[in-house]
mmCIF file of the N, C-alpha and C atoms, coordinates in Angstrom:
data_MODEL
# 
_entry.id   MODEL 
# 
loop_
_atom_site.group_PDB 
_atom_site.id 
_atom_site.type_symbol 
_atom_site.label_atom_id 
_atom_site.label_alt_id 
_atom_site.label_comp_id 
_atom_site.label_asym_id 
_atom_site.label_entity_id 
_atom_site.label_seq_id 
_atom_site.pdbx_PDB_ins_code 
_atom_site.Cartn_x 
_atom_site.Cartn_y 
_atom_site.Cartn_z 
_atom_site.occupancy 
_atom_site.B_iso_or_equiv 
_atom_site.pdbx_formal_charge 
_atom_site.auth_seq_id 
_atom_site.auth_comp_id 
_atom_site.auth_asym_id 
_atom_site.auth_atom_id 
_atom_site.pdbx_PDB_model_num 
ATOM 1   N N  . MET A 1 1  ? -7.076  -14.202 -2.729 1.00 0.00 ? 1  MET A N  1 
ATOM 2   C CA . MET A 1 1  ? -6.073  -13.592 -1.875 1.00 0.00 ? 1  MET A CA 1 
ATOM 3   C C  . MET A 1 1  ? -4.702  -14.219 -2.123 1.00 0.00 ? 1  MET A C  1 
ATOM 4   N N  . LEU A 1 2  ? -4.696  -15.505 -2.364 1.00 0.00 ? 2  LEU A N  1 
ATOM 5   C CA . LEU A 1 2  ? -3.433  -16.192 -2.614 1.00 0.00 ? 2  LEU A CA 1 
ATOM 6   C C  . LEU A 1 2  ? -2.763  -15.657 -3.875 1.00 0.00 ? 2  LEU A C  1 
ATOM 7   N N  . VAL A 1 3  ? -3.555  -15.366 -4.888 1.00 0.00 ? 3  VAL A N  1 
ATOM 8   C CA . VAL A 1 3  ? -3.002  -14.818 -6.128 1.00 0.00 ? 3  VAL A CA 1 
ATOM 9   C C  . VAL A 1 3  ? -2.314  -13.486 -5.855 1.00 0.00 ? 3  VAL A C  1 
ATOM 10  N N  . LEU A 1 4  ? -2.923  -12.663 -5.020 1.00 0.00 ? 4  LEU A N  1 
ATOM 11  C CA . LEU A 1 4  ? -2.336  -11.369 -4.668 1.00 0.00 ? 4  LEU A CA 1 
ATOM 12  C C  . LEU A 1 4  ? -0.972  -11.556 -3.996 1.00 0.00 ? 4  LEU A C  1 
ATOM 13  N N  . TYR A 1 5  ? -0.896  -12.497 -3.064 1.00 0.00 ? 5  TYR A N  1 
ATOM 14  C CA . TYR A 1 5  ? 0.377   -12.760 -2.384 1.00 0.00 ? 5  TYR A CA 1 
ATOM 15  C C  . TYR A 1 5  ? 1.449   -13.218 -3.365 1.00 0.00 ? 5  TYR A C  1 
ATOM 16  N N  . VAL A 1 6  ? 1.067   -14.074 -4.308 1.00 0.00 ? 6  VAL A N  1 
ATOM 17  C CA . VAL A 1 6  ? 2.032   -14.584 -5.284 1.00 0.00 ? 6  VAL A CA 1 
ATOM 18  C C  . VAL A 1 6  ? 2.549   -13.448 -6.166 1.00 0.00 ? 6  VAL A C  1 
ATOM 19  N N  . VAL A 1 7  ? 1.659   -12.589 -6.625 1.00 0.00 ? 7  VAL A N  1 
ATOM 20  C CA . VAL A 1 7  ? 2.060   -11.465 -7.470 1.00 0.00 ? 7  VAL A CA 1 
ATOM 21  C C  . VAL A 1 7  ? 2.975   -10.514 -6.692 1.00 0.00 ? 7  VAL A C  1 
ATOM 22  N N  . LEU A 1 8  ? 2.587   -10.184 -5.469 1.00 0.00 ? 8  LEU A N  1 
ATOM 23  C CA . LEU A 1 8  ? 3.422   -9.298  -4.654 1.00 0.00 ? 8  LEU A CA 1 
ATOM 24  C C  . LEU A 1 8  ? 4.782   -9.926  -4.374 1.00 0.00 ? 8  LEU A C  1 
ATOM 25  N N  . ASP A 1 9  ? 4.790   -11.235 -4.106 1.00 0.00 ? 9  ASP A N  1 
ATOM 26  C CA . ASP A 1 9  ? 6.041   -11.939 -3.845 1.00 0.00 ? 9  ASP A CA 1 
ATOM 27  C C  . ASP A 1 9  ? 6.970   -11.867 -5.053 1.00 0.00 ? 9  ASP A C  1 
ATOM 28  N N  . ARG A 1 10 ? 6.435   -12.076 -6.234 1.00 0.00 ? 10 ARG A N  1 
ATOM 29  C CA . ARG A 1 10 ? 7.262   -12.021 -7.456 1.00 0.00 ? 10 ARG A CA 1 
ATOM 30  C C  . ARG A 1 10 ? 7.853   -10.632 -7.664 1.00 0.00 ? 10 ARG A C  1 
ATOM 31  N N  . ILE A 1 11 ? 7.055   -9.619  -7.410 1.00 0.00 ? 11 ILE A N  1 
ATOM 32  C CA . ILE A 1 11 ? 7.553   -8.242  -7.558 1.00 0.00 ? 11 ILE A CA 1 
ATOM 33  C C  . ILE A 1 11 ? 8.658   -7.982  -6.547 1.00 0.00 ? 11 ILE A C  1 
ATOM 34  N N  . MET A 1 12 ? 8.442   -8.421  -5.319 1.00 0.00 ? 12 MET A N  1 
ATOM 35  C CA . MET A 1 12 ? 9.433   -8.183  -4.266 1.00 0.00 ? 12 MET A CA 1 
ATOM 36  C C  . MET A 1 12 ? 10.745  -8.896  -4.572 1.00 0.00 ? 12 MET A C  1 
ATOM 37  N N  . VAL A 1 13 ? 10.669  -10.123 -5.075 1.00 0.00 ? 13 VAL A N  1 
ATOM 38  C CA . VAL A 1 13 ? 11.878  -10.872 -5.416 1.00 0.00 ? 13 VAL A CA 1 
ATOM 39  C C  . VAL A 1 13 ? 12.604  -10.192 -6.570 1.00 0.00 ? 13 VAL A C  1 
ATOM 40  N N  . SER A 1 14 ? 11.863  -9.810  -7.608 1.00 0.00 ? 14 SER A N  1 
ATOM 41  C CA . SER A 1 14 ? 12.492  -9.222  -8.792 1.00 0.00 ? 14 SER A CA 1 
ATOM 42  C C  . SER A 1 14 ? 13.153  -7.880  -8.496 1.00 0.00 ? 14 SER A C  1 
ATOM 43  N N  . LYS A 1 15 ? 12.610  -7.134  -7.541 1.00 0.00 ? 15 LYS A N  1 
ATOM 44  C CA . LYS A 1 15 ? 13.170  -5.815  -7.205 1.00 0.00 ? 15 LYS A CA 1 
ATOM 45  C C  . LYS A 1 15 ? 14.065  -5.841  -5.974 1.00 0.00 ? 15 LYS A C  1 
ATOM 46  N N  . GLY A 1 16 ? 14.244  -7.021  -5.382 1.00 0.00 ? 16 GLY A N  1 
ATOM 47  C CA . GLY A 1 16 ? 15.118  -7.137  -4.211 1.00 0.00 ? 16 GLY A CA 1 
ATOM 48  C C  . GLY A 1 16 ? 14.572  -6.454  -2.975 1.00 0.00 ? 16 GLY A C  1 
ATOM 49  N N  . LEU A 1 17 ? 13.259  -6.411  -2.841 1.00 0.00 ? 17 LEU A N  1 
ATOM 50  C CA . LEU A 1 17 ? 12.643  -5.686  -1.722 1.00 0.00 ? 17 LEU A CA 1 
ATOM 51  C C  . LEU A 1 17 ? 12.652  -6.465  -0.409 1.00 0.00 ? 17 LEU A C  1 
ATOM 52  N N  . TYR A 1 18 ? 12.908  -7.763  -0.472 1.00 0.00 ? 18 TYR A N  1 
ATOM 53  C CA . TYR A 1 18 ? 12.942  -8.539  0.772  1.00 0.00 ? 18 TYR A CA 1 
ATOM 54  C C  . TYR A 1 18 ? 14.112  -8.141  1.660  1.00 0.00 ? 18 TYR A C  1 
ATOM 55  N N  . LYS A 1 19 ? 15.085  -7.442  1.106  1.00 0.00 ? 19 LYS A N  1 
ATOM 56  C CA . LYS A 1 19 ? 16.215  -6.965  1.909  1.00 0.00 ? 19 LYS A CA 1 
ATOM 57  C C  . LYS A 1 19 ? 15.763  -5.892  2.888  1.00 0.00 ? 19 LYS A C  1 
ATOM 58  N N  . GLU A 1 20 ? 14.709  -5.161  2.521  1.00 0.00 ? 20 GLU A N  1 
ATOM 59  C CA . GLU A 1 20 ? 14.239  -4.039  3.326  1.00 0.00 ? 20 GLU A CA 1 
ATOM 60  C C  . GLU A 1 20 ? 13.127  -4.425  4.300  1.00 0.00 ? 20 GLU A C  1 
ATOM 61  N N  . GLN A 1 21 ? 12.154  -5.236  3.831  1.00 0.00 ? 21 GLN A N  1 
ATOM 62  C CA . GLN A 1 21 ? 11.049  -5.633  4.700  1.00 0.00 ? 21 GLN A CA 1 
ATOM 63  C C  . GLN A 1 21 ? 10.340  -6.854  4.144  1.00 0.00 ? 21 GLN A C  1 
ATOM 64  N N  . SER A 1 22 ? 9.520   -7.479  4.992  1.00 0.00 ? 22 SER A N  1 
ATOM 65  C CA . SER A 1 22 ? 8.824   -8.695  4.586  1.00 0.00 ? 22 SER A CA 1 
ATOM 66  C C  . SER A 1 22 ? 7.482   -8.357  3.941  1.00 0.00 ? 22 SER A C  1 
ATOM 67  N N  . LEU A 1 23 ? 6.930   -9.333  3.245  1.00 0.00 ? 23 LEU A N  1 
ATOM 68  C CA . LEU A 1 23 ? 5.634   -9.166  2.614  1.00 0.00 ? 23 LEU A CA 1 
ATOM 69  C C  . LEU A 1 23 ? 4.552   -8.917  3.659  1.00 0.00 ? 23 LEU A C  1 
ATOM 70  N N  . SER A 1 24 ? 4.618   -9.608  4.779  1.00 0.00 ? 24 SER A N  1 
ATOM 71  C CA . SER A 1 24 ? 3.613   -9.407  5.823  1.00 0.00 ? 24 SER A CA 1 
ATOM 72  C C  . SER A 1 24 ? 3.684   -7.991  6.398  1.00 0.00 ? 24 SER A C  1 
ATOM 73  N N  . ASN A 1 25 ? 4.872   -7.416  6.501  1.00 0.00 ? 25 ASN A N  1 
ATOM 74  C CA . ASN A 1 25 ? 5.001   -6.035  6.977  1.00 0.00 ? 25 ASN A CA 1 
ATOM 75  C C  . ASN A 1 25 ? 4.404   -5.050  5.978  1.00 0.00 ? 25 ASN A C  1 
ATOM 76  N N  . ILE A 1 26 ? 4.582   -5.311  4.701  1.00 0.00 ? 26 ILE A N  1 
ATOM 77  C CA . ILE A 1 26 ? 4.009   -4.441  3.674  1.00 0.00 ? 26 ILE A CA 1 
ATOM 78  C C  . ILE A 1 26 ? 2.492   -4.492  3.739  1.00 0.00 ? 26 ILE A C  1 
ATOM 79  N N  . ILE A 1 27 ? 1.925   -5.695  3.839  1.00 0.00 ? 27 ILE A N  1 
ATOM 80  C CA . ILE A 1 27 ? 0.470   -5.836  3.944  1.00 0.00 ? 27 ILE A CA 1 
ATOM 81  C C  . ILE A 1 27 ? -0.037  -5.124  5.193  1.00 0.00 ? 27 ILE A C  1 
ATOM 82  N N  . TYR A 1 28 ? 0.679   -5.270  6.298  1.00 0.00 ? 28 TYR A N  1 
ATOM 83  C CA . TYR A 1 28 ? 0.291   -4.617  7.554  1.00 0.00 ? 28 TYR A CA 1 
ATOM 84  C C  . TYR A 1 28 ? 0.260   -3.095  7.398  1.00 0.00 ? 28 TYR A C  1 
ATOM 85  N N  . GLU A 1 29 ? 1.282   -2.549  6.752  1.00 0.00 ? 29 GLU A N  1 
ATOM 86  C CA . GLU A 1 29 ? 1.345   -1.090  6.550  1.00 0.00 ? 29 GLU A CA 1 
ATOM 87  C C  . GLU A 1 29 ? 0.201   -0.603  5.670  1.00 0.00 ? 29 GLU A C  1 
ATOM 88  N N  . LEU A 1 30 ? -0.106  -1.341  4.612  1.00 0.00 ? 30 LEU A N  1 
ATOM 89  C CA . LEU A 1 30 ? -1.150  -0.907  3.694  1.00 0.00 ? 30 LEU A CA 1 
ATOM 90  C C  . LEU A 1 30 ? -2.546  -1.055  4.291  1.00 0.00 ? 30 LEU A C  1 
ATOM 91  N N  . LYS A 1 31 ? -2.702  -1.969  5.248  1.00 0.00 ? 31 LYS A N  1 
ATOM 92  C CA . LYS A 1 31 ? -3.998  -2.125  5.921  1.00 0.00 ? 31 LYS A CA 1 
ATOM 93  C C  . LYS A 1 31 ? -4.353  -0.897  6.754  1.00 0.00 ? 31 LYS A C  1 
ATOM 94  N N  . LYS A 1 32 ? -3.360  -0.115  7.096  1.00 0.00 ? 32 LYS A N  1 
ATOM 95  C CA . LYS A 1 32 ? -3.589  1.073   7.922  1.00 0.00 ? 32 LYS A CA 1 
ATOM 96  C C  . LYS A 1 32 ? -4.261  2.205   7.150  1.00 0.00 ? 32 LYS A C  1 
ATOM 97  N N  . LEU A 1 33 ? -4.232  2.146   5.820  1.00 0.00 ? 33 LEU A N  1 
ATOM 98  C CA . LEU A 1 33 ? -4.870  3.194   5.014  1.00 0.00 ? 33 LEU A CA 1 
ATOM 99  C C  . LEU A 1 33 ? -6.374  3.173   5.237  1.00 0.00 ? 33 LEU A C  1 
ATOM 100 N N  . LYS A 1 34 ? -6.947  4.338   5.449  1.00 0.00 ? 34 LYS A N  1 
ATOM 101 C CA . LYS A 1 34 ? -8.378  4.451   5.731  1.00 0.00 ? 34 LYS A CA 1 
ATOM 102 C C  . LYS A 1 34 ? -9.011  5.531   4.875  1.00 0.00 ? 34 LYS A C  1 
ATOM 103 N N  . VAL A 1 35 ? -10.264 5.308   4.529  1.00 0.00 ? 35 VAL A N  1 
ATOM 104 C CA . VAL A 1 35 ? -11.069 6.315   3.858  1.00 0.00 ? 35 VAL A CA 1 
ATOM 105 C C  . VAL A 1 35 ? -12.077 6.808   4.882  1.00 0.00 ? 35 VAL A C  1 
ATOM 106 N N  . ALA A 1 36 ? -12.109 8.107   5.098  1.00 0.00 ? 36 ALA A N  1 
ATOM 107 C CA . ALA A 1 36 ? -13.046 8.708   6.048  1.00 0.00 ? 36 ALA A CA 1 
ATOM 108 C C  . ALA A 1 36 ? -14.125 9.442   5.259  1.00 0.00 ? 36 ALA A C  1 
ATOM 109 N N  . GLU A 1 37 ? -15.307 9.526   5.860  1.00 0.00 ? 37 GLU A N  1 
ATOM 110 C CA . GLU A 1 37 ? -16.425 10.212  5.218  1.00 0.00 ? 37 GLU A CA 1 
ATOM 111 C C  . GLU A 1 37 ? -16.964 11.274  6.158  1.00 0.00 ? 37 GLU A C  1 
ATOM 112 N N  . THR A 1 38 ? -17.146 12.485  5.632  1.00 0.00 ? 38 THR A N  1 
ATOM 113 C CA . THR A 1 38 ? -17.674 13.573  6.432  1.00 0.00 ? 38 THR A CA 1 
ATOM 114 C C  . THR A 1 38 ? -19.199 13.482  6.488  1.00 0.00 ? 38 THR A C  1 
ATOM 115 N N  . ASN A 1 39 ? -19.811 14.334  7.305  1.00 0.00 ? 39 ASN A N  1 
ATOM 116 C CA . ASN A 1 39 ? -21.270 14.329  7.457  1.00 0.00 ? 39 ASN A CA 1 
ATOM 117 C C  . ASN A 1 39 ? -22.003 14.634  6.148  1.00 0.00 ? 39 ASN A C  1 
ATOM 118 N N  . ASN A 1 40 ? -21.376 15.423  5.291  1.00 0.00 ? 40 ASN A N  1 
ATOM 119 C CA . ASN A 1 40 ? -22.026 15.764  4.025  1.00 0.00 ? 40 ASN A CA 1 
ATOM 120 C C  . ASN A 1 40 ? -21.747 14.737  2.925  1.00 0.00 ? 40 ASN A C  1 
ATOM 121 N N  . GLY A 1 41 ? -21.101 13.622  3.259  1.00 0.00 ? 41 GLY A N  1 
ATOM 122 C CA . GLY A 1 41 ? -20.877 12.543  2.318  1.00 0.00 ? 41 GLY A CA 1 
ATOM 123 C C  . GLY A 1 41 ? -19.565 12.595  1.555  1.00 0.00 ? 41 GLY A C  1 
ATOM 124 N N  . LYS A 1 42 ? -18.769 13.626  1.778  1.00 0.00 ? 42 LYS A N  1 
ATOM 125 C CA . LYS A 1 42 ? -17.486 13.731  1.090  1.00 0.00 ? 42 LYS A CA 1 
ATOM 126 C C  . LYS A 1 42 ? -16.496 12.732  1.688  1.00 0.00 ? 42 LYS A C  1 
ATOM 127 N N  . LYS A 1 43 ? -15.811 11.995  0.827  1.00 0.00 ? 43 LYS A N  1 
ATOM 128 C CA . LYS A 1 43 ? -14.843 10.992  1.277  1.00 0.00 ? 43 LYS A CA 1 
ATOM 129 C C  . LYS A 1 43 ? -13.428 11.500  1.040  1.00 0.00 ? 43 LYS A C  1 
ATOM 130 N N  . PHE A 1 44 ? -12.532 11.114  1.937  1.00 0.00 ? 44 PHE A N  1 
ATOM 131 C CA . PHE A 1 44 ? -11.132 11.461  1.768  1.00 0.00 ? 44 PHE A CA 1 
ATOM 132 C C  . PHE A 1 44 ? -10.263 10.385  2.388  1.00 0.00 ? 44 PHE A C  1 
ATOM 133 N N  . LEU A 1 45 ? -9.065  10.276  1.860  1.00 0.00 ? 45 LEU A N  1 
ATOM 134 C CA . LEU A 1 45 ? -8.097  9.308   2.341  1.00 0.00 ? 45 LEU A CA 1 
ATOM 135 C C  . LEU A 1 45 ? -7.319  9.933   3.490  1.00 0.00 ? 45 LEU A C  1 
ATOM 136 N N  . THR A 1 46 ? -7.169  9.183   4.578  1.00 0.00 ? 46 THR A N  1 
ATOM 137 C CA . THR A 1 46 ? -6.373  9.702   5.689  1.00 0.00 ? 46 THR A CA 1 
ATOM 138 C C  . THR A 1 46 ? -4.921  9.849   5.221  1.00 0.00 ? 46 THR A C  1 
ATOM 139 N N  . GLU A 1 47 ? -4.161  10.617  5.952  1.00 0.00 ? 47 GLU A N  1 
ATOM 140 C CA . GLU A 1 47 ? -2.785  10.904  5.560  1.00 0.00 ? 47 GLU A CA 1 
ATOM 141 C C  . GLU A 1 47 ? -1.961  9.623   5.458  1.00 0.00 ? 47 GLU A C  1 
ATOM 142 N N  . MET A 1 48 ? -1.164  9.541   4.396  1.00 0.00 ? 48 MET A N  1 
ATOM 143 C CA . MET A 1 48 ? -0.306  8.381   4.202  1.00 0.00 ? 48 MET A CA 1 
ATOM 144 C C  . MET A 1 48 ? 1.031   8.606   4.891  1.00 0.00 ? 48 MET A C  1 
ATOM 145 N N  . SER A 1 49 ? 1.545   7.538   5.499  1.00 0.00 ? 49 SER A N  1 
ATOM 146 C CA . SER A 1 49 ? 2.853   7.629   6.145  1.00 0.00 ? 49 SER A CA 1 
ATOM 147 C C  . SER A 1 49 ? 3.958   7.578   5.087  1.00 0.00 ? 49 SER A C  1 
ATOM 148 N N  . LYS A 1 50 ? 5.149   7.925   5.492  1.00 0.00 ? 50 LYS A N  1 
ATOM 149 C CA . LYS A 1 50 ? 6.294   7.880   4.593  1.00 0.00 ? 50 LYS A CA 1 
ATOM 150 C C  . LYS A 1 50 ? 6.518   6.446   4.121  1.00 0.00 ? 50 LYS A C  1 
ATOM 151 N N  . THR A 1 51 ? 6.346   5.483   5.007  1.00 0.00 ? 51 THR A N  1 
ATOM 152 C CA . THR A 1 51 ? 6.514   4.073   4.656  1.00 0.00 ? 51 THR A CA 1 
ATOM 153 C C  . THR A 1 51 ? 5.505   3.648   3.605  1.00 0.00 ? 51 THR A C  1 
ATOM 154 N N  . GLN A 1 52 ? 4.255   4.057   3.757  1.00 0.00 ? 52 GLN A N  1 
ATOM 155 C CA . GLN A 1 52 ? 3.225   3.703   2.791  1.00 0.00 ? 52 GLN A CA 1 
ATOM 156 C C  . GLN A 1 52 ? 3.516   4.322   1.427  1.00 0.00 ? 52 GLN A C  1 
ATOM 157 N N  . LYS A 1 53 ? 3.953   5.561   1.410  1.00 0.00 ? 53 LYS A N  1 
ATOM 158 C CA . LYS A 1 53 ? 4.307   6.213   0.144  1.00 0.00 ? 53 LYS A CA 1 
ATOM 159 C C  . LYS A 1 53 ? 5.478   5.503   -0.524 1.00 0.00 ? 53 LYS A C  1 
ATOM 160 N N  . THR A 1 54 ? 6.438   5.062   0.271  1.00 0.00 ? 54 THR A N  1 
ATOM 161 C CA . THR A 1 54 ? 7.590   4.332   -0.261 1.00 0.00 ? 54 THR A CA 1 
ATOM 162 C C  . THR A 1 54 ? 7.154   3.008   -0.881 1.00 0.00 ? 54 THR A C  1 
ATOM 163 N N  . ILE A 1 55 ? 6.224   2.321   -0.230 1.00 0.00 ? 55 ILE A N  1 
ATOM 164 C CA . ILE A 1 55 ? 5.718   1.053   -0.763 1.00 0.00 ? 55 ILE A CA 1 
ATOM 165 C C  . ILE A 1 55 ? 5.073   1.273   -2.122 1.00 0.00 ? 55 ILE A C  1 
ATOM 166 N N  . TYR A 1 56 ? 4.229   2.287   -2.230 1.00 0.00 ? 56 TYR A N  1 
ATOM 167 C CA . TYR A 1 56 ? 3.592   2.587   -3.506 1.00 0.00 ? 56 TYR A CA 1 
ATOM 168 C C  . TYR A 1 56 ? 4.641   2.875   -4.577 1.00 0.00 ? 56 TYR A C  1 
ATOM 169 N N  . LYS A 1 57 ? 5.661   3.629   -4.227 1.00 0.00 ? 57 LYS A N  1 
ATOM 170 C CA . LYS A 1 57 ? 6.714   3.978   -5.177 1.00 0.00 ? 57 LYS A CA 1 
ATOM 171 C C  . LYS A 1 57 ? 7.486   2.732   -5.611 1.00 0.00 ? 57 LYS A C  1 
ATOM 172 N N  . GLU A 1 58 ? 7.842   1.867   -4.661 1.00 0.00 ? 58 GLU A N  1 
ATOM 173 C CA . GLU A 1 58 ? 8.609   0.665   -4.973 1.00 0.00 ? 58 GLU A CA 1 
ATOM 174 C C  . GLU A 1 58 ? 7.841   -0.282  -5.897 1.00 0.00 ? 58 GLU A C  1 
ATOM 175 N N  . PHE A 1 59 ? 6.525   -0.307  -5.772 1.00 0.00 ? 59 PHE A N  1 
ATOM 176 C CA . PHE A 1 59 ? 5.701   -1.185  -6.601 1.00 0.00 ? 59 PHE A CA 1 
ATOM 177 C C  . PHE A 1 59 ? 5.188   -0.477  -7.868 1.00 0.00 ? 59 PHE A C  1 
ATOM 178 N N  . ASP A 1 60 ? 5.673   0.733   -8.106 1.00 0.00 ? 60 ASP A N  1 
ATOM 179 C CA . ASP A 1 60 ? 5.272   1.511   -9.286 1.00 0.00 ? 60 ASP A CA 1 
ATOM 180 C C  . ASP A 1 60 ? 3.760   1.684   -9.385 1.00 0.00 ? 60 ASP A C  1 
ATOM 181 N N  . VAL A 1 61 ? 3.138   1.994   -8.258 1.00 0.00 ? 61 VAL A N  1 
ATOM 182 C CA . VAL A 1 61 ? 1.695   2.215   -8.192 1.00 0.00 ? 61 VAL A CA 1 
ATOM 183 C C  . VAL A 1 61 ? 1.464   3.694   -7.866 1.00 0.00 ? 61 VAL A C  1 
ATOM 184 N N  . PRO A 1 62 ? 0.607   4.371   -8.635 1.00 0.00 ? 62 PRO A N  1 
ATOM 185 C CA . PRO A 1 62 ? 0.342   5.776   -8.321 1.00 0.00 ? 62 PRO A CA 1 
ATOM 186 C C  . PRO A 1 62 ? -0.365  5.921   -6.969 1.00 0.00 ? 62 PRO A C  1 
ATOM 187 N N  . LEU A 1 63 ? -0.103  7.008   -6.290 1.00 0.00 ? 63 LEU A N  1 
ATOM 188 C CA . LEU A 1 63 ? -0.740  7.248   -5.003 1.00 0.00 ? 63 LEU A CA 1 
ATOM 189 C C  . LEU A 1 63 ? -2.255  7.347   -5.194 1.00 0.00 ? 63 LEU A C  1 
ATOM 190 N N  . PRO A 1 64 ? -3.034  6.741   -4.284 1.00 0.00 ? 64 PRO A N  1 
ATOM 191 C CA . PRO A 1 64 ? -4.489  6.748   -4.451 1.00 0.00 ? 64 PRO A CA 1 
ATOM 192 C C  . PRO A 1 64 ? -5.067  8.139   -4.211 1.00 0.00 ? 64 PRO A C  1 
ATOM 193 N N  . GLU A 1 65 ? -6.155  8.417   -4.918 1.00 0.00 ? 65 GLU A N  1 
ATOM 194 C CA . GLU A 1 65 ? -6.878  9.676   -4.756 1.00 0.00 ? 65 GLU A CA 1 
ATOM 195 C C  . GLU A 1 65 ? -8.367  9.355   -4.635 1.00 0.00 ? 65 GLU A C  1 
ATOM 196 N N  . ILE A 1 66 ? -9.043  10.039  -3.767 1.00 0.00 ? 66 ILE A N  1 
ATOM 197 C CA . ILE A 1 66 ? -10.489 9.902   -3.627 1.00 0.00 ? 66 ILE A CA 1 
ATOM 198 C C  . ILE A 1 66 ? -11.118 11.134  -4.264 1.00 0.00 ? 66 ILE A C  1 
ATOM 199 N N  . THR A 1 67 ? -12.038 10.911  -5.194 1.00 0.00 ? 67 THR A N  1 
ATOM 200 C CA . THR A 1 67 ? -12.702 12.043  -5.859 1.00 0.00 ? 67 THR A CA 1 
ATOM 201 C C  . THR A 1 67 ? -14.175 12.020  -5.599 1.00 0.00 ? 67 THR A C  1 
# 
């Protein structure tokens, strides 16, 4: 877990993201993402907020998809 924080911190510093929000706020926002499963076993990602989509964009990570 510590390695993840260090990597995220380096990205945030290099892109100047600390001006907008803290690392703990980003982790908090991403923890809200949920995968739901229907009775027939189909899984889907709950709707992403605008903030979560912005975080993915800022970190150059493609939006997640459940198949």
